Short mmCIF file of the C-alpha atoms (twelve columns), coordinates in Angstrom:
data_MODEL
# 
_entry.id   MODEL 
# 
loop_
_atom_site.group_PDB 
_atom_site.id 
_atom_site.type_symbol 
_atom_site.label_atom_id 
_atom_site.label_alt_id 
_atom_site.label_comp_id 
_atom_site.label_asym_id 
_atom_site.label_seq_id 
_atom_site.Cartn_x 
_atom_site.Cartn_y 
_atom_site.Cartn_z 
_atom_site.pdbx_PDB_model_num 
ATOM 1   C CA . MET A 1   81.920  110.654 81.799  1 
ATOM 2   C CA . ILE A 2   80.860  107.047 81.318  1 
ATOM 3   C CA . ASP A 3   77.274  106.217 80.423  1 
ATOM 4   C CA . ARG A 4   75.111  103.147 80.999  1 
ATOM 5   C CA . THR A 5   75.969  101.611 77.615  1 
ATOM 6   C CA . GLN A 6   79.710  101.947 78.152  1 
ATOM 7   C CA . LEU A 7   79.408  100.619 81.689  1 
ATOM 8   C CA . SER A 8   77.517  97.543  80.568  1 
ATOM 9   C CA . ALA A 9   80.376  96.669  78.205  1 
ATOM 10  C CA . LEU A 10  82.904  96.454  81.055  1 
ATOM 11  C CA . THR A 11  83.868  93.202  82.749  1 
ATOM 12  C CA . PRO A 12  83.319  92.884  86.519  1 
ATOM 13  C CA . SER A 13  87.019  93.447  87.171  1 
ATOM 14  C CA . GLN A 14  87.021  96.557  84.967  1 
ATOM 15  C CA . ARG A 15  84.008  97.918  86.866  1 
ATOM 16  C CA . ALA A 16  85.777  97.247  90.132  1 
ATOM 17  C CA . ASP A 17  88.832  99.082  88.836  1 
ATOM 18  C CA . LEU A 18  86.622  102.009 87.815  1 
ATOM 19  C CA . ILE A 19  85.239  102.233 91.369  1 
ATOM 20  C CA . TYR A 20  88.768  102.105 92.784  1 
ATOM 21  C CA . ARG A 21  89.994  104.890 90.515  1 
ATOM 22  C CA . GLN A 22  86.999  107.125 91.246  1 
ATOM 23  C CA . ALA A 23  87.369  106.630 95.003  1 
ATOM 24  C CA . GLN A 24  91.121  107.245 94.817  1 
ATOM 25  C CA . SER A 25  90.598  110.425 92.790  1 
ATOM 26  C CA . GLU A 26  87.974  111.849 95.155  1 
ATOM 27  C CA . LEU A 27  90.053  111.068 98.235  1 
ATOM 28  C CA . ALA A 28  93.161  112.722 96.748  1 
ATOM 29  C CA . GLN A 29  91.243  115.800 95.636  1 
ATOM 30  C CA . GLY A 30  89.486  116.058 99.000  1 
ATOM 31  C CA . LEU A 31  92.770  115.952 100.889 1 
ATOM 32  C CA . TRP A 32  94.286  118.531 98.579  1 
ATOM 33  C CA . ARG A 33  91.353  120.907 98.926  1 
ATOM 34  C CA . ALA A 34  91.360  120.447 102.683 1 
ATOM 35  C CA . ALA A 35  95.057  121.311 102.765 1 
ATOM 36  C CA . LEU A 36  94.304  124.499 100.836 1 
ATOM 37  C CA . GLY A 37  91.657  125.400 103.396 1 
ATOM 38  C CA . ASP A 38  89.134  126.412 100.719 1 
ATOM 39  C CA . GLU A 39  85.734  125.536 102.130 1 
ATOM 40  C CA . HIS A 40  83.951  126.088 98.845  1 
ATOM 41  C CA . GLU A 41  86.338  123.857 96.903  1 
ATOM 42  C CA . ARG A 42  86.387  121.283 99.703  1 
ATOM 43  C CA . ASN A 43  82.619  120.876 99.462  1 
ATOM 44  C CA . ALA A 44  82.468  120.944 95.668  1 
ATOM 45  C CA . GLN A 45  81.122  117.846 93.963  1 
ATOM 46  C CA . SER A 46  82.727  115.904 91.163  1 
ATOM 47  C CA . ALA A 47  81.694  117.687 87.966  1 
ATOM 48  C CA . ASN A 48  81.603  114.635 85.710  1 
ATOM 49  C CA . TRP A 49  79.326  112.474 87.825  1 
ATOM 50  C CA . SER A 50  77.205  115.062 89.624  1 
ATOM 51  C CA . GLU A 51  75.884  116.190 86.271  1 
ATOM 52  C CA . SER A 52  75.014  112.665 85.232  1 
ATOM 53  C CA . VAL A 53  73.162  111.195 88.214  1 
ATOM 54  C CA . GLY A 54  70.942  113.552 90.183  1 
ATOM 55  C CA . GLY A 55  73.659  115.774 91.607  1 
ATOM 56  C CA . ARG A 56  75.336  113.016 93.625  1 
ATOM 57  C CA . SER A 57  79.075  112.927 94.153  1 
ATOM 58  C CA . GLY A 58  81.198  110.974 91.677  1 
ATOM 59  C CA . LEU A 59  81.589  107.733 93.614  1 
ATOM 60  C CA . ASP A 60  77.992  107.758 94.864  1 
ATOM 61  C CA . ALA A 61  76.733  108.327 91.336  1 
ATOM 62  C CA . LEU A 62  78.877  105.538 89.946  1 
ATOM 63  C CA . LEU A 63  77.737  103.059 92.590  1 
ATOM 64  C CA . ALA A 64  74.123  104.095 92.072  1 
ATOM 65  C CA . LEU A 65  74.377  103.517 88.343  1 
ATOM 66  C CA . MET A 66  75.941  100.096 88.863  1 
ATOM 67  C CA . SER A 67  73.347  99.204  91.464  1 
ATOM 68  C CA . ASP A 68  70.538  100.133 89.076  1 
ATOM 69  C CA . MET A 69  72.091  97.759  86.562  1 
ATOM 70  C CA . GLY A 70  72.571  95.057  89.186  1 
ATOM 71  C CA . SER A 71  76.279  95.054  88.562  1 
ATOM 72  C CA . THR A 72  78.054  96.430  91.640  1 
ATOM 73  C CA . PRO A 73  81.275  94.377  91.938  1 
ATOM 74  C CA . ALA A 74  81.784  92.263  95.005  1 
ATOM 75  C CA . ALA A 75  84.145  93.561  97.656  1 
ATOM 76  C CA . GLY A 76  87.717  92.407  97.428  1 
ATOM 77  C CA . LYS A 77  87.840  92.236  93.634  1 
ATOM 78  C CA . VAL A 78  89.335  95.639  92.919  1 
ATOM 79  C CA . GLN A 79  92.331  95.242  90.643  1 
ATOM 80  C CA . GLN A 80  95.078  97.522  89.459  1 
ATOM 81  C CA . LEU A 81  95.913  97.890  85.805  1 
ATOM 82  C CA . PRO A 82  98.666  95.470  84.763  1 
ATOM 83  C CA . GLU A 83  102.194 96.429  85.742  1 
ATOM 84  C CA . SER A 84  104.288 97.820  82.931  1 
ATOM 85  C CA . ALA A 85  106.761 95.535  81.228  1 
ATOM 86  C CA . HIS A 86  110.459 95.743  81.979  1 
ATOM 87  C CA . ALA A 87  111.543 94.813  78.462  1 
ATOM 88  C CA . PRO A 88  114.110 97.257  77.060  1 
ATOM 89  C CA . VAL A 89  112.805 100.079 74.912  1 
ATOM 90  C CA . GLU A 90  113.944 100.059 71.298  1 
ATOM 91  C CA . ASP A 91  117.313 101.760 70.939  1 
ATOM 92  C CA . ALA A 92  117.665 102.106 74.719  1 
ATOM 93  C CA . PRO A 93  120.946 103.870 75.560  1 
ATOM 94  C CA . THR A 94  123.747 101.912 77.190  1 
ATOM 95  C CA . THR A 95  124.841 104.898 79.296  1 
ATOM 96  C CA . SER A 96  123.201 108.040 80.597  1 
ATOM 97  C CA . THR A 97  124.448 110.733 82.939  1 
ATOM 98  C CA . VAL A 98  120.913 111.435 84.177  1 
ATOM 99  C CA . THR A 99  118.893 108.570 85.581  1 
ATOM 100 C CA . VAL A 100 115.851 108.219 87.750  1 
ATOM 101 C CA . SER A 101 118.118 107.926 90.798  1 
ATOM 102 C CA . ASP A 102 119.111 111.584 90.330  1 
ATOM 103 C CA . ASP A 103 115.545 112.704 90.783  1 
ATOM 104 C CA . THR A 104 112.750 112.048 93.261  1 
ATOM 105 C CA . LEU A 105 109.146 112.948 92.610  1 
ATOM 106 C CA . ARG A 106 107.528 114.702 95.559  1 
ATOM 107 C CA . ALA A 107 103.973 113.394 95.397  1 
ATOM 108 C CA . ASP A 108 102.444 116.300 97.292  1 
ATOM 109 C CA . ALA A 109 103.851 118.690 94.668  1 
ATOM 110 C CA . LEU A 110 101.403 117.128 92.210  1 
ATOM 111 C CA . GLY A 111 98.541  118.671 94.176  1 
ATOM 112 C CA . PRO A 112 95.205  117.373 92.883  1 
ATOM 113 C CA . ASN A 113 97.120  115.088 90.493  1 
ATOM 114 C CA . VAL A 114 98.654  113.026 93.282  1 
ATOM 115 C CA . ARG A 115 96.664  110.001 92.130  1 
ATOM 116 C CA . HIS A 116 99.049  109.768 89.146  1 
ATOM 117 C CA . ALA A 117 102.214 109.683 91.280  1 
ATOM 118 C CA . ASP A 118 102.584 105.891 91.256  1 
ATOM 119 C CA . SER A 119 102.101 105.677 87.493  1 
ATOM 120 C CA . ILE A 120 104.719 108.379 86.906  1 
ATOM 121 C CA . SER A 121 107.184 106.660 89.233  1 
ATOM 122 C CA . ARG A 122 106.681 103.296 87.515  1 
ATOM 123 C CA . ALA A 123 107.216 104.873 84.103  1 
ATOM 124 C CA . ALA A 124 110.357 106.643 85.328  1 
ATOM 125 C CA . GLU A 125 111.832 103.479 86.824  1 
ATOM 126 C CA . ARG A 126 111.121 101.485 83.674  1 
ATOM 127 C CA . THR A 127 112.484 103.968 81.125  1 
ATOM 128 C CA . GLY A 128 115.117 105.927 83.050  1 
ATOM 129 C CA . ILE A 129 113.381 109.248 82.388  1 
ATOM 130 C CA . PRO A 130 113.412 111.301 85.623  1 
ATOM 131 C CA . ALA A 131 109.997 111.274 87.281  1 
ATOM 132 C CA . THR A 132 109.909 115.057 87.681  1 
ATOM 133 C CA . ALA A 133 110.698 115.421 83.971  1 
ATOM 134 C CA . LEU A 134 107.719 113.216 83.124  1 
ATOM 135 C CA . ALA A 135 105.483 115.164 85.500  1 
ATOM 136 C CA . SER A 136 106.460 118.458 83.879  1 
ATOM 137 C CA . ILE A 137 105.774 117.110 80.358  1 
ATOM 138 C CA . ILE A 138 102.329 115.886 81.396  1 
ATOM 139 C CA . ASP A 139 101.635 119.186 83.121  1 
ATOM 140 C CA . ALA A 140 102.462 121.072 79.922  1 
ATOM 141 C CA . GLU A 141 100.424 118.803 77.636  1 
ATOM 142 C CA . ALA A 142 97.303  117.862 79.579  1 
ATOM 143 C CA . GLY A 143 94.140  119.918 79.760  1 
ATOM 144 C CA . ARG A 144 93.045  120.966 83.252  1 
ATOM 145 C CA . ALA A 145 89.837  120.990 85.230  1 
ATOM 146 C CA . ARG A 146 88.923  124.005 87.373  1 
ATOM 147 C CA . ASP A 147 90.664  122.517 90.412  1 
ATOM 148 C CA . GLY A 148 93.935  122.121 88.506  1 
ATOM 149 C CA . SER A 149 93.619  118.358 88.033  1 
ATOM 150 C CA . TRP A 150 94.744  116.967 84.696  1 
ATOM 151 C CA . ASN A 151 91.821  116.115 82.445  1 
ATOM 152 C CA . ILE A 152 92.356  112.533 81.307  1 
ATOM 153 C CA . HIS A 153 89.600  112.984 78.697  1 
ATOM 154 C CA . SER A 154 91.014  116.166 77.147  1 
ATOM 155 C CA . ARG A 155 90.792  116.420 73.358  1 
ATOM 156 C CA . ASN A 156 92.157  118.987 70.917  1 
ATOM 157 C CA . PRO A 157 89.272  120.144 68.687  1 
ATOM 158 C CA . ARG A 158 91.710  121.094 65.916  1 
ATOM 159 C CA . SER A 159 93.433  117.710 65.628  1 
ATOM 160 C CA . SER A 160 93.237  114.066 66.723  1 
ATOM 161 C CA . ALA A 161 95.328  114.792 69.858  1 
ATOM 162 C CA . ALA A 162 93.794  113.252 72.984  1 
ATOM 163 C CA . GLY A 163 94.441  112.200 76.571  1 
ATOM 164 C CA . LEU A 164 97.031  113.282 79.115  1 
ATOM 165 C CA . GLY A 165 99.792  113.138 76.513  1 
ATOM 166 C CA . GLN A 166 97.739  114.698 73.704  1 
ATOM 167 C CA . PHE A 167 98.891  111.930 71.363  1 
ATOM 168 C CA . LEU A 168 97.860  112.135 67.734  1 
ATOM 169 C CA . SER A 169 96.172  108.987 66.452  1 
ATOM 170 C CA . GLY A 170 99.076  108.108 64.168  1 
ATOM 171 C CA . THR A 171 101.707 108.560 66.886  1 
ATOM 172 C CA . TRP A 172 99.718  106.414 69.332  1 
ATOM 173 C CA . GLU A 173 99.392  103.627 66.761  1 
ATOM 174 C CA . ALA A 174 103.113 103.828 66.004  1 
ATOM 175 C CA . GLU A 175 103.942 103.413 69.699  1 
ATOM 176 C CA . ALA A 176 101.623 100.410 69.869  1 
ATOM 177 C CA . GLU A 177 103.512 98.861  66.954  1 
ATOM 178 C CA . ARG A 178 106.995 99.728  68.267  1 
ATOM 179 C CA . PRO A 179 108.566 96.690  69.962  1 
ATOM 180 C CA . GLY A 180 109.634 97.212  73.568  1 
ATOM 181 C CA . THR A 181 107.045 99.810  74.544  1 
ATOM 182 C CA . TRP A 182 104.433 99.404  77.275  1 
ATOM 183 C CA . LEU A 183 101.721 100.031 74.692  1 
ATOM 184 C CA . ASN A 184 103.124 97.387  72.337  1 
ATOM 185 C CA . GLU A 185 102.995 94.782  75.094  1 
ATOM 186 C CA . GLU A 186 99.470  95.825  76.058  1 
ATOM 187 C CA . ALA A 187 98.279  95.718  72.443  1 
ATOM 188 C CA . ASN A 188 99.801  92.257  72.056  1 
ATOM 189 C CA . ARG A 189 98.172  91.091  75.274  1 
ATOM 190 C CA . ARG A 190 94.769  92.268  74.091  1 
ATOM 191 C CA . GLY A 191 95.148  90.722  70.635  1 
ATOM 192 C CA . TRP A 192 95.080  94.059  68.802  1 
ATOM 193 C CA . LEU A 193 98.095  93.366  66.570  1 
ATOM 194 C CA . ASN A 194 98.264  91.070  63.554  1 
ATOM 195 C CA . ASP A 195 101.058 88.623  62.766  1 
ATOM 196 C CA . SER A 196 103.091 91.457  61.254  1 
ATOM 197 C CA . GLY A 197 102.867 93.490  64.445  1 
ATOM 198 C CA . GLN A 198 100.461 96.070  63.016  1 
ATOM 199 C CA . VAL A 199 97.228  97.273  64.587  1 
ATOM 200 C CA . THR A 200 94.251  95.454  63.099  1 
ATOM 201 C CA . ARG A 201 91.483  97.515  61.556  1 
ATOM 202 C CA . GLU A 202 88.857  96.224  63.957  1 
ATOM 203 C CA . SER A 203 91.049  97.030  66.985  1 
ATOM 204 C CA . ARG A 204 91.964  100.588 66.032  1 
ATOM 205 C CA . SER A 205 89.053  102.223 67.850  1 
ATOM 206 C CA . SER A 206 89.752  100.314 71.075  1 
ATOM 207 C CA . LEU A 207 93.445  101.150 70.890  1 
ATOM 208 C CA . LEU A 208 92.810  104.872 70.384  1 
ATOM 209 C CA . SER A 209 90.331  104.905 73.282  1 
ATOM 210 C CA . LEU A 210 93.165  103.736 75.524  1 
ATOM 211 C CA . ARG A 211 94.642  107.245 75.257  1 
ATOM 212 C CA . TYR A 212 92.074  108.217 77.906  1 
ATOM 213 C CA . ASP A 213 93.455  105.664 80.366  1 
ATOM 214 C CA . PRO A 214 95.942  107.612 82.527  1 
ATOM 215 C CA . GLU A 215 98.233  104.626 83.135  1 
ATOM 216 C CA . ALA A 216 98.480  103.892 79.416  1 
ATOM 217 C CA . SER A 217 99.009  107.553 78.567  1 
ATOM 218 C CA . ILE A 218 101.721 108.102 81.191  1 
ATOM 219 C CA . GLN A 219 103.594 104.931 80.258  1 
ATOM 220 C CA . THR A 220 103.459 105.902 76.584  1 
ATOM 221 C CA . ILE A 221 104.631 109.457 77.307  1 
ATOM 222 C CA . ALA A 222 107.688 107.905 78.970  1 
ATOM 223 C CA . ASP A 223 108.364 105.476 76.106  1 
ATOM 224 C CA . TYR A 224 107.942 108.201 73.503  1 
ATOM 225 C CA . ALA A 225 110.269 110.472 75.469  1 
ATOM 226 C CA . ARG A 226 112.881 107.733 75.743  1 
ATOM 227 C CA . GLY A 227 112.742 107.063 71.996  1 
ATOM 228 C CA . ASN A 228 112.937 110.753 71.107  1 
ATOM 229 C CA . LEU A 229 115.873 111.368 73.450  1 
ATOM 230 C CA . ASN A 230 117.735 108.456 71.878  1 
ATOM 231 C CA . ARG A 231 117.186 109.909 68.402  1 
ATOM 232 C CA . LEU A 232 118.332 113.356 69.525  1 
ATOM 233 C CA . LYS A 233 121.510 111.890 71.027  1 
ATOM 234 C CA . ARG A 234 122.266 110.085 67.771  1 
ATOM 235 C CA . VAL A 235 122.319 113.405 65.891  1 
ATOM 236 C CA . GLY A 236 124.641 114.986 68.430  1 
ATOM 237 C CA . VAL A 237 122.263 116.810 70.786  1 
ATOM 238 C CA . ASN A 238 123.478 116.768 74.391  1 
ATOM 239 C CA . VAL A 239 120.333 115.901 76.343  1 
ATOM 240 C CA . ASP A 240 121.911 114.566 79.540  1 
ATOM 241 C CA . ARG A 241 123.359 117.690 81.181  1 
ATOM 242 C CA . ASP A 242 120.805 117.704 83.984  1 
ATOM 243 C CA . VAL A 243 117.171 116.805 84.702  1 
ATOM 244 C CA . GLU A 244 115.935 120.095 83.231  1 
ATOM 245 C CA . SER A 245 117.814 119.413 79.978  1 
ATOM 246 C CA . VAL A 246 116.291 115.949 79.756  1 
ATOM 247 C CA . ALA A 247 112.795 117.311 80.421  1 
ATOM 248 C CA . ARG A 248 113.002 120.121 77.887  1 
ATOM 249 C CA . ALA A 249 114.569 118.003 75.142  1 
ATOM 250 C CA . ALA A 250 111.963 115.293 75.720  1 
ATOM 251 C CA . TYR A 251 109.190 117.880 75.624  1 
ATOM 252 C CA . LEU A 252 110.468 119.326 72.350  1 
ATOM 253 C CA . GLY A 253 110.456 115.810 70.908  1 
ATOM 254 C CA . HIS A 254 106.893 115.339 72.138  1 
ATOM 255 C CA . HIS A 255 105.738 118.753 70.915  1 
ATOM 256 C CA . LEU A 256 107.509 118.876 67.545  1 
ATOM 257 C CA . GLY A 257 108.218 115.241 66.766  1 
ATOM 258 C CA . PRO A 258 111.790 113.893 66.737  1 
ATOM 259 C CA . SER A 259 112.762 115.175 63.295  1 
ATOM 260 C CA . ASP A 260 111.694 118.782 63.849  1 
ATOM 261 C CA . ALA A 261 113.032 118.699 67.420  1 
ATOM 262 C CA . ALA A 262 116.491 117.733 66.145  1 
ATOM 263 C CA . LYS A 263 116.425 120.575 63.610  1 
ATOM 264 C CA . PHE A 264 115.189 123.030 66.240  1 
ATOM 265 C CA . LEU A 265 117.985 122.117 68.656  1 
ATOM 266 C CA . ASN A 266 120.675 122.020 65.968  1 
ATOM 267 C CA . GLY A 267 120.153 125.471 64.469  1 
ATOM 268 C CA . GLY A 268 116.469 125.926 63.770  1 
ATOM 269 C CA . LEU A 269 113.661 124.883 61.474  1 
ATOM 270 C CA . ASP A 270 113.511 126.068 57.886  1 
ATOM 271 C CA . PRO A 271 111.505 129.302 57.559  1 
ATOM 272 C CA . ALA A 272 108.464 127.799 55.849  1 
ATOM 273 C CA . ARG A 273 108.065 125.101 58.448  1 
ATOM 274 C CA . ALA A 274 108.690 127.521 61.317  1 
ATOM 275 C CA . ARG A 275 106.076 129.955 59.969  1 
ATOM 276 C CA . ARG A 276 103.492 127.173 59.648  1 
ATOM 277 C CA . LEU A 277 104.089 125.861 63.186  1 
ATOM 278 C CA . LEU A 278 104.085 129.323 64.763  1 
ATOM 279 C CA . ALA A 279 100.796 130.245 63.098  1 
ATOM 280 C CA . ALA A 280 99.255  126.981 64.305  1 
ATOM 281 C CA . GLN A 281 100.300 127.753 67.880  1 
ATOM 282 C CA . VAL A 282 99.573  131.470 68.269  1 
ATOM 283 C CA . GLY A 283 97.300  132.270 65.325  1 
ATOM 284 C CA . PRO A 284 98.120  133.986 62.005  1 
ATOM 285 C CA . ALA A 285 97.846  137.575 63.284  1 
ATOM 286 C CA . GLU A 286 100.086 137.041 66.311  1 
ATOM 287 C CA . ALA A 287 102.505 134.995 64.190  1 
ATOM 288 C CA . SER A 288 102.824 137.885 61.724  1 
ATOM 289 C CA . ARG A 289 103.492 140.323 64.574  1 
ATOM 290 C CA . ARG A 290 106.190 138.074 66.014  1 
ATOM 291 C CA . LEU A 291 107.738 137.516 62.589  1 
ATOM 292 C CA . MET A 292 108.055 141.278 61.993  1 
ATOM 293 C CA . GLU A 293 109.583 141.703 65.427  1 
ATOM 294 C CA . ALA A 294 112.138 138.890 64.965  1 
ATOM 295 C CA . GLY A 295 112.921 139.565 61.316  1 
ATOM 296 C CA . ASN A 296 112.441 135.992 60.114  1 
ATOM 297 C CA . ALA A 297 110.176 133.012 60.783  1 
ATOM 298 C CA . THR A 298 112.885 130.715 62.153  1 
ATOM 299 C CA . ASP A 299 113.886 133.143 64.905  1 
ATOM 300 C CA . ALA A 300 110.277 134.085 65.648  1 
ATOM 301 C CA . HIS A 301 109.322 130.460 66.182  1 
ATOM 302 C CA . ARG A 302 112.464 129.770 68.217  1 
ATOM 303 C CA . ARG A 303 111.809 132.709 70.542  1 
ATOM 304 C CA . TRP A 304 108.191 131.692 71.118  1 
ATOM 305 C CA . LEU A 305 108.854 127.979 71.715  1 
ATOM 306 C CA . THR A 306 111.938 128.604 73.874  1 
ATOM 307 C CA . SER A 307 109.980 131.011 76.052  1 
ATOM 308 C CA . TYR A 308 107.026 128.626 76.277  1 
ATOM 309 C CA . THR A 309 109.243 125.681 77.191  1 
ATOM 310 C CA . GLU A 310 111.105 127.657 79.860  1 
ATOM 311 C CA . ARG A 311 107.784 128.686 81.435  1 
ATOM 312 C CA . ARG A 312 106.062 125.323 81.316  1 
ATOM 313 C CA . ILE A 313 108.818 122.695 81.669  1 
ATOM 314 C CA . ASN A 314 110.195 123.074 85.193  1 
ATOM 315 C CA . PRO A 315 110.921 119.696 86.802  1 
ATOM 316 C CA . ASP A 316 112.066 121.377 90.030  1 
ATOM 317 C CA . ARG A 317 108.410 122.181 90.760  1 
ATOM 318 C CA . PHE A 318 107.807 118.480 91.371  1 
ATOM 319 C CA . ALA A 319 111.029 117.645 93.234  1 
# 
């Protein structure tokens, strides 16, 4: 939820873009609820904005707030976020048996998240990661509102993970500094990098806030997936068998980081590391129960993460 102070800091074009995104979101959610035939959900108001401005719907509340500030953008000035760059990603593969042409995202399968379909398709076309694979990774990572829509402002209270991709602060900064990524180009365009290509201290807060921009998050999920898949292929992991293989390998890279993902796929993590990760995911008591059942920490962690990945990463749901 944006407040008056944050709104006043936006440029006219950014305010216009905010109106566009709110209107697009409400239209998509309204159509989805109407298709479900749920009268209660169809008449529900936007939670973020109805709480902030006298119970009005999201778009009405936003326009009212801008009007009170004398800052409603003129018609015809709504702008999209900048298109993603088509520069090659670092270490981009020369060949791949699975490309975006093998896979078509069915927008209506996104349900209340249909507003993100164009961003996912752009990211898929740019990086070669199948669009349905990207959709399934986002679906597994992002927090959800009551209507099933992905919460672009989700934050993990136990870590610095934030946004649709639940990127840790350090990982997000690394992607901004990695040549060839969408985020690197955007950071350069905004003047957030120094002459050495590193994020400046004064720009760090602005860069990390960009995790809550769905376009930036989706594009960075795709770039991070592409980089992780390349690393996995270099250590001999076959990630190109089919779209599901691509999606699950990319998710493991996103969830574990490329180093641990490679170990997991090539035999398993060492017991100490596996025990630590399992306890962080399911809690110490449940981790102990699973460890006793499996006989060792490596197998216990493998069983849990394999089961979780099989349940959550299903690209066919979006095809």
